[in-house]
C-alpha positions in Angstrom: 0.0 0.0 0.0 1.5 3.3 -1.0 2.0 6.2 1.4 -0.3 8.4 -0.8 -3.3 6.1 -0.6 -6.6 7.8 0.0 -8.9 5.4 1.6 -12.5 4.9 0.5 -13.7 6.2 3.9 -11.6 9.3 3.5 -13.1 12.6 4.8 -10.6 14.6 2.9 -11.2 13.5 -0.6 -14.1 15.8 -1.5 -14.1 19.4 -2.6 -13.1 21.6 0.3 -12.8 25.4 0.1 -10.3 27.6 1.8 -12.5 30.0 3.9 -11.5 33.5 5.0 -12.9 34.9 8.2 -16.4 36.4 8.1 -14.9 39.8 8.5 -12.6 39.2 5.5 -15.6 38.5 3.4 -17.3 41.7 4.3 -18.2 44.5 1.9 -17.6 48.1 2.6 -21.2 48.5 3.6 -21.5 48.2 7.4 -24.5 45.9 7.3 -26.6 43.9 4.9 -29.8 44.9 6.7 -31.4 48.3 6.7 -33.7 49.2 9.7 -35.9 52.2 9.8 -35.0 55.0 12.3 -36.9 55.7 15.5 -39.8 58.1 15.2 -40.2 60.5 18.1 -38.1 60.9 21.2 -36.4 58.0 23.0 -37.1 57.8 26.7 -34.3 58.5 29.1 -34.6 54.9 30.3 -34.0 53.4 26.9 -31.5 56.1 25.7 -29.0 54.7 28.1 -28.9 51.5 26.0 -28.7 53.3 22.6 -25.6 52.3 20.6 -23.1 55.1 20.3 -20.9 53.4 17.6 -21.4 51.1 14.7 -22.1 47.5 15.7 -19.1 46.2 13.8 -21.1 43.4 12.1 -19.7 42.4 8.7 -21.8 43.4 5.7 -22.9 40.3 4.0 -25.9 39.2 2.1 -27.8 36.1 3.3 -26.4 33.7 0.7 -22.9 34.9 1.4 -23.4 34.3 5.2 -25.0 30.9 4.6 -22.2 29.8 2.2 -19.5 30.9 4.7 -20.9 28.7 7.5 -21.6 25.7 5.2 -18.1 25.8 3.8 -16.8 26.0 7.4 -18.9 23.0 8.3 -17.2 21.0 5.5 -13.9 21.2 7.4 -15.4 19.3 10.3 -15.0 15.6 10.8 -18.1 14.0 12.2 -19.4 10.5 12.8 -21.5 10.9 9.6 -18.4 11.6 7.5 -16.0 8.9 8.8 -14.7 6.7 11.5 -14.2 8.4 14.9 -11.9 6.2 17.0 -11.5 8.4 20.0 -10.7 6.2 22.9 -12.5 6.9 26.2 -15.1 8.9 24.4 -17.4 6.3 22.7 -18.1 8.3 19.6 -20.7 5.9 18.2 -23.0 6.5 15.3 -26.4 7.8 16.3 -29.2 5.9 14.5 -31.5 8.2 12.6 -34.6 6.6 14.1 -33.5 8.2 17.4 -33.6 11.6 15.7 -37.2 10.9 14.4 -38.3 10.0 17.9 -37.2 13.3 19.6 -38.9 15.2 16.8 -42.3 13.7 17.3 -45.1 16.2 18.2 -45.3 16.6 21.9 -41.7 15.8 22.4 -39.8 18.2 20.2 -41.1 21.5 21.8 -41.8 20.5 25.4 -41.1 23.2 27.9 -39.6 22.4 31.4 -42.2 24.7 33.1 -45.3 23.4 31.5 -47.9 21.7 33.8 -47.3 18.0 34.6 -50.8 17.2 33.4 -49.7 18.3 29.9 -46.5 16.3 29.9 -47.7 12.8 31.0 -46.4 11.1 27.9 -42.8 12.4 28.3 -42.8 11.8 32.0 -43.9 8.2 31.4 -41.0 7.7 29.0 -38.5 9.2 31.4 -39.9 7.2 34.3 -39.5 4.1 32.3 -35.9 5.1 31.4 -35.2 5.6 35.1 -36.2 2.0 35.7 -34.1 0.7 32.8 -31.0 2.5 33.9 -31.4 1.3 37.4 -31.7 -2.3 36.2 -28.7 -1.9 33.8 -26.6 -0.5 36.6 -27.7 -2.8 39.3 -28.5 0.3 41.4 -32.2 0.9 41.5 -32.5 4.5 42.5 -31.9 7.0 39.7 -31.8 10.7 39.0 -32.0 11.9 35.4 -31.0 15.5 36.2 -27.3 15.7 35.6 -26.5 17.3 32.2 -23.2 15.5 31.5 -20.8 12.9 33.0 -18.8 15.4 35.0 -22.1 16.9 36.3 -23.1 13.4 37.3 -19.8 13.0 39.2 -20.5 16.2 41.0 -24.0 15.1 41.9 -22.8 11.7 43.1 -20.1 13.2 45.3 -22.6 15.6 46.7 -24.7 12.6 47.8 -21.7 10.8 49.2 -20.7 13.8 51.3 -24.3 14.3 52.5 -24.6 10.6 53.5 -21.3 10.7 55.4 -22.3 14.0 57.1 -25.7 12.5 58.1 -24.0 9.7 59.9 -21.6 12.0 61.7 -18.5 11.4 59.5 -17.9 15.0 58.8 -14.2 14.5 58.9 -14.1 12.2 55.8 -13.0 14.5 53.0 -10.3 12.4 51.3 -11.2 10.9 47.9 -8.9 8.3 46.3 -8.4 8.6 42.6 -6.4 6.2 40.4 -3.7 7.9 38.3 -5.4 6.5 35.2 -8.7 8.4 36.0 -10.4 11.0 33.9 -9.4 14.5 34.8 -12.9 15.4 35.8 -12.7 13.0 38.8 -10.4 15.2 41.0 -12.2 18.4 39.7 -15.6 17.0 40.9 -14.1 16.2 44.3 -12.7 19.6 44.7 -16.0 21.3 43.9 -17.5 19.2 46.7 -15.0 20.6 49.2 -12.9 17.4 49.2 -9.3 16.7 48.4 -7.9 13.9 46.3 -5.1 11.5 46.8 -3.7 9.7 43.7 -3.3 5.9 43.6 -0.4 4.6 41.5 -1.5 1.9 39.1 0.1 -1.5 39.2 2.3 -3.0 36.4 -0.8 -4.3 34.7 -2.5 -0.9 34.5 -5.1 -1.8 37.2 -5.6 -0.6 40.8 -2.8 -2.0 43.0 -4.4 -3.5 46.2 -1.4 -2.7 48.4 -1.4 0.9 47.2 -5.1 1.1 47.9 -4.7 -0.4 51.4 -1.9 2.1 52.2 -4.2 5.1 51.6 -7.4 3.8 53.2 -8.0 5.4 56.6 -10.6 7.1 58.8 -10.5 10.2 56.6 -11.4 8.5 53.4 -14.7 9.5 52.0 -14.7 7.6 48.7 -12.8 5.8 46.0 -13.6 7.1 42.5 -12.9 4.4 39.9 -13.6 3.6 36.2 -14.3 0.0 35.3 -13.1 -0.9 32.7 -10.4 1.7 33.3 -8.9 4.1 30.8 -6.3 1.6 29.7 -9.2 -0.6 28.4 -8.6 -3.1 31.2 -11.2 -4.6 33.4 -10.5 -4.2 37.1 -10.5 -7.9 37.9 -10.1 -7.3 41.7 -13.3 -5.1 41.7 -15.1 -7.0 44.4 -12.1 -7.1 46.7 -11.5 -3.4 46.1 -15.1 -2.5 47.1 -14.9 -4.7 50.2 -11.7 -3.0 51.4 -13.3 0.5 50.8 -16.5 -0.4 52.6 -14.6 -2.0 55.5 -12.8 1.4 55.9 -16.1 3.1 56.2 -16.0 4.8 52.8 -18.1 4.5 49.6 -17.2 3.5 46.0 -18.0 5.9 43.2 -18.2 4.4 39.7 -17.2 6.6 36.8 -19.6 5.2 34.1 -17.8 6.6 31.1 -16.9 3.1 30.0 -20.2 1.4 30.6 -20.3 0.6 26.9 -18.1 -2.4 27.7 -20.5 -3.8 30.3 -24.1 -2.9 29.4 -26.3 -5.9 29.5 -23.5 -8.2 30.5 -22.3 -7.1 34.0 -23.8 -4.7 36.5 -21.6 -2.3 38.6 -24.0 -2.5 41.5 -23.4 -6.2 41.7 -19.7 -5.6 41.9 -20.1 -3.5 45.1 -20.2 0.0 43.6 -22.5 2.4 45.5 -23.0 5.2 43.0 -22.6 5.3 39.2 -23.0 8.1 36.7 -24.1 6.9 33.2 -23.1 8.9 30.2 -26.2 8.2 28.2 -24.9 10.3 25.3 -22.0 7.8 25.0 -23.4 4.4 26.0 -26.8 5.0 24.5 -26.1 7.2 21.5 -26.5 10.9 21.0 -24.8 13.2 18.4 -21.5 14.5 19.7 -19.7 17.7 18.9 -19.0 21.1 20.4 -18.9 19.7 23.9 -22.5 18.5 23.9 -25.3 17.9 24.3 -25.0 15.3 27.0 -26.7 13.5 29.9 -25.3 12.0 33.0 -28.0 10.3 35.1 -26.8 8.9 38.4 -27.8 5.5 39.9 -27.3 4.7 43.5 -28.1 2.1 46.2 -30.2 2.3 49.3 -27.5 4.0 51.3 -27.5 7.1 49.0 -31.1 7.0 47.8 -32.4 9.5 50.4 -30.0 12.1 49.1 -30.9 12.0 45.4 -31.5 15.4 43.8 -35.0 16.7 43.3 -37.3 17.0 41.3 -37.6 13.2 40.7 -40.2 11.5 38.6 -42.6 9.2 40.5 -45.7 7.4 39.6 -48.8 7.8 41.8 -51.5 5.5 40.5 -51.8 6.2 36.8 -50.3 9.7 37.1 -46.7 10.7 36.8 -45.6 13.5 39.1 -42.5 15.4 40.0 -41.4 15.1 43.6 -40.2 18.6 44.3 -39.0 18.2 47.9 -37.3 15.7 50.1 -35.8 16.5 53.5 -32.5 14.9 53.0 -32.1 15.6 49.2 -29.0 17.5 48.0 -31.5 19.7 46.1 -31.8 20.4 42.4 -28.6 20.2 40.3 -30.4 21.3 37.0 -33.3 23.6 36.2 -35.4 20.6 35.0 -35.7 16.9 35.2 -32.8 16.4 32.8 -31.6 16.9 29.2 -34.9 15.5 27.7 -33.7 15.4 24.1 -30.7 13.3 25.1 -32.6 11.1 27.5 -35.3 10.3 24.9 -32.6 9.3 22.4 -31.3 6.9 25.1 -34.7 5.5 25.6 -35.0 4.9 21.8 -31.6 3.2 21.6 -32.4 0.9 24.6 -35.8 0.1 23.1 -34.3 -0.9 19.8 -32.2 -3.6 21.5 -34.6 -4.7 24.1 -33.9 -6.9 27.1 -33.0 -9.8 24.9 -30.3 -8.1 22.9 -28.9 -5.3 25.0 -25.9 -7.3 25.8 -24.9 -7.2 22.1 -23.8 -3.6 22.6 -21.0 -4.6 24.9 -20.2 -7.8 23.1 -19.8 -6.1 19.7 -17.8 -3.2 21.2 -15.4 -5.6 22.9 -15.1 -7.7 19.8 -14.3 -4.7 17.6 -11.7 -3.4 20.0 -10.0 -6.8 20.3 -10.1 -7.2 16.5 -8.2 -3.9 16.1 -5.8 -4.9 18.8 -5.0 -8.2 17.1 -4.4 -6.6 13.7 -2.1 -3.9 15.1 -0.1 -5.8 17.8 3.3 -6.7 16.7 3.6 -3.5 14.7 2.8 -1.3 17.6 3.7 -1.7 21.2 1.0 -3.0 23.5 1.7 -1.8 27.1 -0.7 -4.2 28.8 -0.9 -7.5 26.9 -4.0 -9.7 26.9 -7.7 -9.1 26.1 -8.9 -5.5 26.2 -12.5 -4.4 26.7 -14.2 -1.8 24.6 -11.0 0.1 23.7 -7.4 -0.9 23.0 -4.2 0.8 24.1 -1.0 1.1 22.0 2.1 3.2 22.2 4.7 4.7 19.9 7.6 2.7 21.5 8.4 0.8 18.2 8.1 3.9 16.0 10.1 6.1 18.4 13.2 4.1 17.5 12.9 5.7 14.0 12.2 9.2 15.4 8.5 9.0 14.9 6.1 9.8 17.8 2.4 9.4 18.5 1.7 12.9 17.3 3.3 12.1 13.9 1.1 9.0 13.6 -2.0 10.9 14.5 -1.3 13.7 12.0 -0.6 11.2 9.2 -4.0 9.5 9.8 -5.6 12.8 8.8 -4.0 12.7 5.4 -5.2 9.1 5.1 -8.8 10.1 5.7 -9.3 9.2 9.4 -9.8 11.2 12.5 -6.9 10.4 14.9 -7.4 8.2 18.0 -7.1 9.7 21.5 -3.4 10.6 22.0 -1.2 10.8 25.1 -4.0 9.5 27.3 -4.1 7.8 29.8 -1.2 9.8 31.1 0.4 6.8 32.8 1.4 5.4 29.5 4.2 7.1 27.5 3.2 7.9 23.9 -0.3 6.4 24.4 -2.7 5.8 21.5 -6.2 4.9 22.8 -8.6 3.5 20.1 -12.3 2.8 20.7 -14.2 1.5 17.6 -17.6 1.1 19.4 -20.2 -1.5 18.4 -21.6 0.5 15.5 -18.6 0.1 13.1 -18.4 -2.6 10.5 -15.4 -4.9 9.9 -14.8 -3.2 6.6 -14.4 0.2 8.3 -12.1 -1.3 11.0 -10.0 -3.0 8.3 -9.6 0.3 6.4 -8.4 2.0 9.7 -6.1 -0.8 10.5 -4.7 -0.7 7.0 -3.9 3.0 7.4 -2.1 2.3 10.8 -0.1 -0.6 9.2 0.7 1.6 6.2 2.2 4.2 8.7 4.2 1.5 10.4 5.5 0.4 7.0 6.5 3.9 6.0 8.2 4.4 9.3 10.2 1.1 9.1 11.2 1.9 5.6 12.8 5.1 6.8 10.5 7.4 4.9 9.9 9.5 8.0 9.8 12.9 6.4 6.2 12.3 5.2 5.2 11.5 8.8 6.9 14.5 10.3 5.3 16.8 7.7 1.8 15.4 8.1 -0.9 16.5 7.6 -0.3 18.0 4.2 -3.9 17.9 2.8 -5.8 20.1 5.3 -5.6 23.9 4.9 -4.6 24.1 8.6 -1.7 21.8 9.3 0.3 21.5 12.6 -1.4 24.0 14.7 0.0 24.9 18.1 -3.0 23.6 20.0 -1.5 24.4 23.4 -0.8 28.0 22.6 -4.3 28.3 21.0 -5.9 27.0 24.1 -3.9 29.2 26.4 -4.0 32.4 24.4 -7.0 32.3 22.1 -7.7 35.3 19.8 -11.4 35.9 20.2 -11.8 39.4 19.0 -11.5 40.7 15.4 -9.1 43.7 15.3 -11.4 46.6 14.2 
């Protein structure tokens, strides 16, 4: 396979236009819209808000403005244009039937403040979803409120803190977090007035029991853990881990970001986890992009149930109501019962599989990840050998001998028509490449991606490293300084 191959799944093969900034398109006219002046005097109250200078809006006609944004959209890579192998993110394809469901009359334009009597259908669906998520998690008490995974973490730790305080353990403020954890874990703990202690992973990438025992004490509030973890490995000591934490008087928080590997097959509650957030936008399919939308319902056991956020959906006879108050609740964490558009898509996705086939989500996701791993191992270094779960982890150790690093591999993938995998995460692995194919991708797509990765390995071993160091060469924007852009963004057009 030649280094210049453009794959049939390429997102860079079509016509793409260089696109100046909106202000660079502008005509000399200050605006494309002419508004009539104001008749009569402007009151003193309104005159304070009157604009003293021109608005600085670029003068464009409607078609010019529309074409600008459409051309900009053609630069984007999305799940509808190609494979999106971001590890730890579960960027699965969202079936279009889910989109049809949320656009049904009565669902599309529902308002969070409308009377409960006019929203019985939606409340019935959400109540049913609560029950399903509780059953899937093995934790029967659920709040749908949190708007994202990190928001679910915050709500979960709020409940853990409230439960500890209620039993008089107000001194417990230490949260143990594995070094492979998502960065939101320590942030959520800090927002709850707790502090984190990092647990060093063992040689197999899992939680080290001796390390855990060394940090468990009377000040420990909780252990936050992801299972499978961000190395794609299942925490095989999970029951012993939970037993040790509970014996120390603390609780176990489950980061549900990787539930895609377990859904319908194993239940975190059965493993001993007390509290779990569920990224329904990841595990149960919702369009990604731009940081949202998302949904992070939290499922808990009996210990934490009294502290669930309100309002909660309950069924009283044949009527669905919102429980607005509870003496021990941590209170509302969102201005409504949840991100309804996201939650309804999750309902549709679960409904499509049903109880009899829900397990196929996890089974296919795990199969796909192990297929990719088997095709690429031997050409790329595998830091933790053996079966992976829903994502596989590689490193640049082999390619680094030729002066090629993870970033070079990721950038070359762009030229070959693929969005790069997650790079340099988890942080515990040098030169990490984390690949998650999800259950929605076909073998043909996975083969095309693996062929691209193998082609890069061939080019590297042949010594043709210039093409890798120069990549990407096809996009208009090449090796951007992403760190500098994040730290010092230019957000204002110089007038």
